[in-house]
C-alpha positions as CSV (number, residue, x, y, z in Angstrom):
1,X,-31.0,-27.2,-15.0
2,X,-32.3,-30.5,-13.3
3,X,-34.0,-30.7,-9.7
4,X,-31.2,-31.8,-7.7
5,X,-29.4,-29.0,-9.0
6,X,-31.7,-26.6,-8.1
7,X,-31.7,-27.6,-4.6
8,X,-27.9,-26.1,-4.5
9,X,-29.4,-22.9,-5.0
10,X,-32.5,-22.0,-4.0
11,X,-34.0,-22.9,-1.3
12,X,-37.9,-22.3,-0.1
13,X,-39.0,-18.7,2.1
14,X,-41.3,-18.8,4.7
15,X,-43.9,-17.1,2.3
16,X,-43.7,-20.7,0.5
17,X,-44.0,-22.5,3.5
18,X,-47.7,-20.7,4.1
19,X,-48.3,-21.2,0.5
20,X,-48.2,-24.6,1.0
21,X,-49.5,-25.1,4.7
22,X,-52.8,-23.0,4.6
23,X,-54.3,-25.5,1.8
24,X,-53.2,-29.0,3.4
25,X,-55.1,-26.8,7.4
26,X,-58.4,-25.6,5.2
27,X,-58.6,-29.3,3.7
28,X,-58.3,-31.1,6.9
29,X,-60.5,-29.1,8.8
30,X,-63.0,-29.5,6.1
31,X,-63.1,-32.6,6.2
32,X,-63.2,-33.0,10.1
33,X,-66.0,-30.3,10.5
34,X,-67.7,-31.4,7.3
35,X,-67.5,-28.2,5.6
36,X,-67.3,-28.0,2.0
37,X,-67.1,-23.9,1.9
38,X,-63.4,-24.5,3.8
39,X,-62.0,-27.1,1.1
40,X,-63.6,-24.0,-1.7
41,X,-61.5,-21.8,0.1
42,X,-58.0,-23.7,0.5
43,X,-58.6,-25.4,-3.8
44,X,-57.8,-21.8,-5.3
45,X,-55.1,-21.2,-2.6
46,X,-53.4,-25.2,-3.5
47,X,-54.0,-24.3,-7.0
48,X,-51.6,-20.9,-6.7
49,X,-48.6,-23.2,-4.6
50,X,-48.7,-25.8,-7.3
51,X,-48.9,-23.4,-10.3
52,X,-46.0,-21.3,-8.4
53,X,-44.2,-24.6,-8.2
54,X,-44.5,-26.0,-11.2
55,X,-43.9,-22.5,-12.9
56,X,-40.0,-23.5,-13.0
57,X,-40.5,-26.9,-14.1
58,X,-39.4,-28.6,-18.0
59,X,-42.9,-28.5,-18.9
60,X,-43.7,-25.0,-17.5
61,X,-41.1,-23.3,-19.5
62,X,-42.0,-25.4,-22.8
63,X,-45.8,-24.7,-22.4
64,X,-45.0,-20.2,-21.4
65,X,-41.5,-20.1,-23.4
66,X,-40.2,-18.5,-20.3
67,X,-36.4,-19.4,-19.1
68,X,-38.0,-20.4,-15.1
69,X,-35.9,-20.2,-11.7
70,X,-32.2,-20.5,-13.3
71,X,-28.8,-20.2,-11.7
72,X,-28.1,-17.2,-9.3
73,X,-27.0,-14.3,-10.9
74,X,-22.9,-14.1,-10.2
75,X,-22.0,-11.0,-8.1
76,X,-18.0,-9.7,-7.6
77,X,-16.3,-6.8,-7.2
78,X,-13.8,-5.4,-10.2
79,X,-11.2,-3.2,-9.5
80,X,-7.5,-2.7,-9.9
81,X,-4.9,-4.8,-8.5
82,X,-2.7,-2.1,-7.7
83,X,-3.4,0.8,-5.4
84,X,-1.6,3.8,-4.2
85,X,-2.1,4.0,0.0
86,X,-3.9,7.6,0.9
87,X,-5.5,7.5,-2.6
88,X,-9.0,7.0,-3.2
89,X,-10.1,4.0,-5.3
90,X,-12.8,3.1,-8.0
91,X,-14.6,-0.5,-7.1
92,X,-17.1,-1.9,-8.9
93,X,-19.9,-4.4,-7.7
94,X,-21.0,-5.8,-11.0
95,X,-24.1,-8.0,-11.3
96,X,-24.3,-11.0,-14.3
97,X,-27.5,-10.9,-16.2
98,X,-30.1,-13.4,-15.0
99,X,-33.7,-14.0,-15.1
100,X,-35.8,-11.1,-13.2
101,X,-34.2,-11.4,-9.8
102,X,-33.6,-9.3,-6.9
103,X,-30.0,-9.1,-5.0
104,X,-29.3,-7.5,-2.1
105,X,-25.8,-7.1,-2.1
106,X,-23.5,-5.3,0.7
107,X,-20.9,-2.9,-1.2
108,X,-17.8,-2.3,-0.6
109,X,-17.2,0.4,2.4
110,X,-15.7,4.0,1.7
111,X,-13.4,3.5,3.8
112,X,-10.5,0.3,4.0
113,X,-11.8,-2.6,6.4
114,X,-14.7,-0.2,7.4
115,X,-18.4,-1.5,7.1
116,X,-20.3,-1.9,3.8
117,X,-23.7,-0.4,2.9
118,X,-26.5,-2.6,2.0
119,X,-28.7,-2.2,-1.0
120,X,-31.5,-4.3,-3.2
121,X,-31.4,-3.9,-7.0
122,X,-33.1,-6.2,-9.6
123,X,-30.3,-8.3,-11.4
124,X,-30.1,-7.1,-15.3
125,X,-32.1,-9.3,-17.6
126,X,-30.6,-12.6,-19.5
127,X,-30.4,-10.0,-22.9
128,X,-28.6,-7.3,-20.7
129,X,-25.1,-6.3,-20.1
130,X,-24.2,-6.6,-16.4
131,X,-25.0,-4.2,-13.9
132,X,-22.1,-2.7,-12.1
133,X,-22.4,-0.4,-8.7
134,X,-19.6,2.0,-8.6
135,X,-18.4,2.8,-5.1
136,X,-15.7,4.7,-4.0
137,X,-13.6,3.4,-1.4
138,X,-10.4,5.4,0.8
139,X,-7.2,3.3,0.9
140,X,-5.1,3.9,3.8
141,X,-2.6,1.0,4.8
142,X,-0.1,-0.6,2.2
143,X,-0.1,-4.7,1.8
144,X,-1.5,-6.9,0.4
145,X,-5.6,-6.7,1.6
146,X,-9.0,-8.7,1.0
147,X,-10.7,-5.0,0.0
148,X,-13.7,-6.6,-0.5
149,X,-16.0,-9.1,-0.6
150,X,-19.9,-9.0,-1.9
151,X,-22.0,-10.9,0.4
152,X,-25.6,-11.7,-1.4
153,X,-28.7,-12.9,-1.1
154,X,-30.8,-13.8,-4.0
155,X,-34.7,-13.9,-4.1
156,X,-36.7,-15.0,-7.0
157,X,-39.3,-12.6,-9.0
158,X,-42.5,-14.2,-6.9
159,X,-40.5,-13.9,-3.2
160,X,-41.0,-17.5,-2.8
161,X,-37.4,-19.1,-3.2
162,X,-34.4,-17.7,-1.9
163,X,-30.8,-18.2,-2.3
164,X,-27.7,-17.5,0.2
165,X,-26.8,-15.7,2.1
166,X,-23.5,-16.4,-0.3
167,X,-20.2,-14.8,0.6
168,X,-18.7,-13.9,-3.2
169,X,-15.1,-14.4,-4.3
170,X,-12.9,-12.0,-2.5
171,X,-11.3,-9.0,-4.2
172,X,-7.7,-8.8,-3.2
173,X,-5.3,-5.7,-3.8
174,X,-1.9,-5.1,-3.8
175,X,-1.3,-1.8,-2.1
176,X,2.0,0.4,-2.5
177,X,3.1,2.4,0.5
178,X,2.4,6.3,-0.4
179,X,4.8,8.9,-1.8
180,X,4.2,11.3,1.1
181,X,6.0,14.0,-0.3
182,X,8.6,15.2,-3.5
183,X,10.8,15.8,-1.4
184,X,14.5,17.2,-3.1
185,X,17.6,15.1,-3.4
186,X,20.0,15.1,-1.1
187,X,23.6,15.1,-1.1
188,X,26.2,13.9,-3.7
189,X,28.9,11.0,-2.1
190,X,32.3,12.1,-1.9
191,X,33.2,9.7,-4.8
192,X,29.9,9.7,-7.3
193,X,29.6,6.8,-9.4
194,X,29.3,6.8,-13.7
195,X,30.0,10.0,-15.5
196,X,26.9,10.8,-16.6
197,X,23.7,12.0,-14.1
198,X,22.1,15.4,-12.7
199,X,24.3,16.1,-9.3
200,X,27.4,18.2,-10.0
201,X,30.6,16.7,-8.8
202,X,33.6,18.7,-7.6
203,X,35.8,16.6,-10.2
204,X,36.8,18.8,-13.8
205,X,35.6,16.7,-16.8
206,X,33.1,16.7,-19.0
207,X,29.9,18.3,-17.5
208,X,27.5,21.3,-17.8
209,X,28.9,23.2,-14.4
210,X,31.2,25.4,-15.3
211,X,34.4,25.4,-13.6
212,X,36.9,27.9,-15.2
213,X,37.8,29.4,-18.4
214,X,42.0,28.8,-19.0
215,X,44.4,29.1,-22.5
216,X,43.9,26.4,-25.3
217,X,46.0,23.5,-24.2
218,X,46.9,20.6,-26.3
219,X,43.9,18.4,-26.4
220,X,41.4,20.6,-25.3
221,X,38.4,20.0,-27.6
222,X,37.7,23.1,-30.1
223,X,34.0,22.8,-29.4
224,X,35.2,24.1,-25.8
225,X,36.7,27.4,-27.4
226,X,35.3,30.3,-25.9
227,X,34.9,33.0,-28.0
228,X,33.8,35.7,-26.9
229,X,36.4,35.7,-24.1
230,X,38.8,34.8,-26.5
231,X,38.4,37.8,-28.7
232,X,38.9,40.3,-25.6
233,X,41.6,38.6,-23.8
234,X,43.8,37.1,-26.8
235,X,46.4,39.7,-27.5
236,X,49.0,39.9,-30.5
237,X,50.0,36.1,-29.8
238,X,45.9,35.0,-30.7
239,X,45.7,33.2,-27.5
240,X,42.7,30.9,-27.2
241,X,40.7,30.3,-24.7
242,X,38.7,27.4,-23.5
243,X,36.0,26.7,-20.9
244,X,36.7,24.2,-18.3
245,X,33.2,22.2,-16.8
246,X,32.8,20.1,-13.0
247,X,31.5,16.2,-14.1
248,X,28.1,15.4,-13.8
249,X,27.6,12.3,-11.9
250,X,24.9,10.2,-10.1
251,X,24.1,8.8,-7.1
252,X,24.0,5.3,-5.2
253,X,21.3,5.0,-2.3
254,X,20.8,2.6,-0.2
255,X,17.7,2.7,1.9
256,X,17.8,0.6,5.4
257,X,15.3,-0.6,7.3
258,X,15.6,-1.1,10.4
259,X,12.1,-3.1,11.3
260,X,12.3,-4.6,14.8
261,X,9.9,-2.9,16.5
262,X,6.7,-1.5,15.7
263,X,5.4,0.8,18.1
264,X,2.3,3.2,17.7
265,X,1.8,6.3,19.8
266,X,0.3,4.6,22.4
267,X,2.6,3.8,24.7
268,X,-0.1,1.3,26.7
269,X,-0.2,-0.6,23.1
270,X,3.5,-1.5,22.4
271,X,3.6,-5.0,24.3
272,X,0.4,-6.2,22.1
273,X,1.1,-8.8,20.2
274,X,-0.9,-8.7,17.5
275,X,-0.8,-7.4,14.1
276,X,-2.2,-3.5,13.5
277,X,-5.4,-3.8,11.3
278,X,-6.1,-0.8,9.4
279,X,-9.2,-0.4,11.3
280,X,-7.3,-0.6,15.1
281,X,-4.8,2.3,13.5
282,X,-7.9,4.4,12.4
283,X,-9.2,4.2,15.5
284,X,-6.1,5.1,17.4
285,X,-5.7,7.8,15.4
286,X,-1.8,6.8,14.5
287,X,0.4,5.0,12.6
288,X,3.0,2.5,13.6
289,X,6.8,3.2,13.1
290,X,7.4,0.7,10.5
291,X,4.3,2.6,8.4
292,X,6.2,5.9,8.7
293,X,9.6,4.0,7.7
294,X,8.3,2.4,4.7
295,X,6.7,5.6,3.7
296,X,9.8,7.5,4.4
297,X,11.8,5.0,2.3
298,X,9.3,5.6,-0.6
299,X,9.3,9.3,-1.0
300,X,13.5,9.2,-0.6
301,X,13.5,6.5,-3.3
302,X,11.5,8.7,-5.6
303,X,13.3,11.6,-5.0
304,X,16.6,10.3,-5.6
305,X,15.2,8.0,-8.8
306,X,13.6,11.4,-10.2
307,X,17.0,12.5,-10.9
308,X,18.7,9.6,-12.5
309,X,20.5,8.0,-9.3
310,X,20.1,4.7,-8.3
311,X,18.4,3.5,-5.1
312,X,18.3,-0.2,-3.5
313,X,16.9,-1.2,-0.1
314,X,17.7,-4.0,2.4
315,X,16.1,-4.7,6.2
316,X,18.6,-5.1,8.6
317,X,17.4,-8.0,10.6
318,X,16.7,-9.8,7.2
319,X,19.8,-9.1,4.6
320,X,17.6,-12.1,1.9
321,X,15.1,-9.2,1.2
322,X,18.4,-7.5,-0.4
323,X,17.4,-5.6,-3.2
324,X,20.1,-4.0,-5.5
325,X,20.6,-0.2,-6.5
326,X,18.9,0.4,-9.9
327,X,17.4,3.3,-11.4
328,X,14.4,4.3,-13.3
329,X,10.8,5.0,-12.9
330,X,10.3,1.0,-13.0
331,X,12.3,0.4,-10.4
332,X,10.5,2.5,-8.2
333,X,7.2,-0.1,-8.7
334,X,9.9,-2.7,-7.9
335,X,11.1,-1.1,-4.9
336,X,7.2,-0.1,-3.4
337,X,6.3,-3.4,-4.5
338,X,8.8,-5.0,-2.7
339,X,8.0,-2.9,0.6
340,X,4.4,-4.0,0.7
341,X,5.1,-8.0,0.0
342,X,8.2,-8.3,2.3
343,X,8.0,-5.7,5.2
344,X,7.6,-8.2,8.0
345,X,5.6,-6.1,11.3
346,X,7.1,-8.0,14.7
347,X,5.1,-9.2,17.4
348,X,5.9,-8.7,21.2
349,X,7.7,-12.1,21.1
350,X,9.6,-11.5,18.5
351,X,13.7,-10.9,19.8
352,X,14.9,-10.2,16.0
353,X,18.7,-8.7,16.0
354,X,20.2,-7.2,13.4
355,X,22.2,-9.4,11.0
356,X,25.8,-10.3,11.8
357,X,27.1,-9.9,7.9
358,X,25.5,-7.1,6.2
359,X,26.3,-7.1,2.8
360,X,28.5,-4.5,1.5
361,X,27.5,-1.4,-0.4
362,X,29.1,0.3,-4.0
363,X,31.8,2.7,-2.2
364,X,30.7,6.2,-1.0
365,X,27.2,4.6,-1.0
366,X,24.5,7.4,0.9
367,X,22.8,5.4,3.4
368,X,19.5,6.4,4.8
369,X,18.7,4.6,7.9
370,X,15.3,4.4,9.2
371,X,14.8,3.1,13.1
372,X,13.3,3.8,16.7
373,X,17.1,4.1,17.6
374,X,16.3,2.0,20.9
375,X,19.7,0.0,21.2
376,X,22.7,0.4,20.8
377,X,23.2,-2.2,17.8
378,X,22.0,0.3,15.6
379,X,24.3,3.4,16.4
380,X,26.7,1.0,16.1
381,X,26.3,-0.1,12.1
382,X,25.4,3.7,11.7
383,X,28.4,5.2,13.0
384,X,30.6,2.5,11.3
385,X,29.2,3.2,7.9
386,X,30.0,7.4,8.3
387,X,33.3,6.0,9.7
388,X,33.8,4.7,6.1
389,X,32.7,7.2,4.5
390,X,29.6,7.1,3.7
391,X,26.9,10.1,3.7
392,X,24.6,8.5,6.4
393,X,20.6,10.1,7.0
394,X,19.0,8.3,10.3
395,X,15.3,9.2,9.9
396,X,13.6,8.9,13.2
397,X,10.3,6.9,12.3
398,X,9.0,6.6,16.6
399,X,5.4,8.3,15.7
400,X,4.8,11.5,17.7
401,X,3.6,12.4,20.2
402,X,3.2,9.7,22.3
403,X,0.3,9.3,24.2
404,X,1.0,7.6,28.3
405,X,-1.9,6.8,30.6
406,X,-2.2,9.1,32.8
407,X,-3.0,7.0,36.1
408,X,0.1,4.8,35.2
409,X,2.7,6.8,36.8
410,X,5.4,3.8,36.2
411,X,4.7,3.5,32.5
412,X,5.2,7.6,32.5
413,X,8.3,6.8,34.6
414,X,9.6,3.5,32.3
415,X,8.9,5.6,29.0
416,X,11.4,9.0,30.6
417,X,14.2,6.8,31.1
418,X,13.7,5.0,27.6
419,X,13.8,7.8,25.9
420,X,16.7,9.4,27.5
421,X,18.9,6.1,26.4
422,X,17.3,7.1,23.2
423,X,18.2,10.7,23.1
424,X,22.2,9.8,24.1
425,X,22.0,7.0,21.3
426,X,20.8,10.1,18.5
427,X,23.3,12.8,20.1
428,X,26.5,10.0,19.7
429,X,25.1,9.7,16.1
430,X,25.1,13.3,15.6
431,X,28.6,13.5,17.3
432,X,29.7,10.8,14.5
433,X,28.5,12.9,11.8
434,X,25.4,11.2,11.1
435,X,22.5,13.3,9.7
436,X,19.5,12.6,12.1
437,X,16.2,14.0,11.1
438,X,12.6,13.5,12.2
439,X,10.4,11.5,9.2
440,X,8.2,14.4,9.1
441,X,8.3,15.7,5.1
442,X,9.0,19.2,6.2
443,X,12.0,18.2,8.8
444,X,13.4,15.3,6.3
445,X,13.6,17.8,3.2
446,X,15.4,20.1,5.1
447,X,18.2,17.3,6.6
448,X,18.6,16.1,3.2
449,X,19.6,19.6,2.0
450,X,21.6,20.1,5.1
451,X,22.8,16.5,4.0
452,X,24.3,18.0,0.9
453,X,26.1,20.2,3.1
454,X,27.6,18.2,5.5
455,X,31.5,17.9,5.8
456,X,32.8,14.6,3.2
457,X,35.0,12.3,4.8
458,X,37.2,10.3,3.3
459,X,37.6,6.4,3.6
460,X,40.0,5.4,6.9
461,X,42.8,3.1,5.4
């Protein structure tokens, strides 16, 4: 490495400056005062500084056979590129081999968007494997985040040269929304799609649920003959009896997100226009309505996909984000990736409206709506789906309990008015046959079960 390229990395420390300046000062005093002992005292110091500087030159490396002052070791963070929110992840800070140098590095924090610990370690030798320092981080918020940035300072073994502090390459990972709980699958639509699935229908046909036992007629399959009933019931005419079953079918589920409002439990923050960071959410001790909506959709999608059903998703203010219904475990990962990548947090200046044209859903699909229900538009849309014959589950994602500053009476009165209007909208949805549920996992599981027993409406023609 040339002297110019070395200067890009290494700079002298104050110790190096003192080692060079002290012999010069002693020599000057010796010449001015005529004191030979001062000159003799400065000569070894000057010789030591010259040797310390020259030991990294090409001539010194050729004479001693040492590698000299090479490039600083590379420091980077290694970890999974896809993580789950609400879980802990192991991240490794890797130090590349170098020539006997000490590294002070800031490790990844123990909690997302926290403060990392600063440690000093010796870089591995050139003939050794990279050294890794493994830490665990608690992942709190979904989305694409920079989880760690290994800022580091490198010092040579003689402490006369340092490189840095240098910001390492940021480690970015995609954090998928959490599946908060394993929910049971909900209702079966009035007109199930397909002829196979995990749900029991009310339509006679090939399935597993016994419907009735009746006399054998032409067209019945021989394997459906119930020989036990035949032996007990057949008389002299030797009548055969067969088992008739109900068709097993799967369901189409559409998860509709109303992300026009991003509200926290702190009412004073409702007018804030800045995006909520993981640290701010942790400091306020609550999550926003969009956080609850994303987790609710992930949990419901996981519940239905586990039973072989088809699940789709759409943002009602941006129909271009439609994900068409599909099934399988890979589709669940696709849905969670879509939520983490395309879910937008509005600011206070956004006046987004529901889309005028929402794509038509498969007939009889189960529709799950997540919203805070602060206007009539979402109520009209959900009620229209219910009148069209769809089972509709309205998930209320407003965080609870709400916090209002005790000294702000005007805000408390305004909140009471807003909540009263909101209660009227939820009551209107219930009157239309829409099942309204909080986003709490326990209440959500209970209302999914109630949705399965809800009266079914046929589509108006």
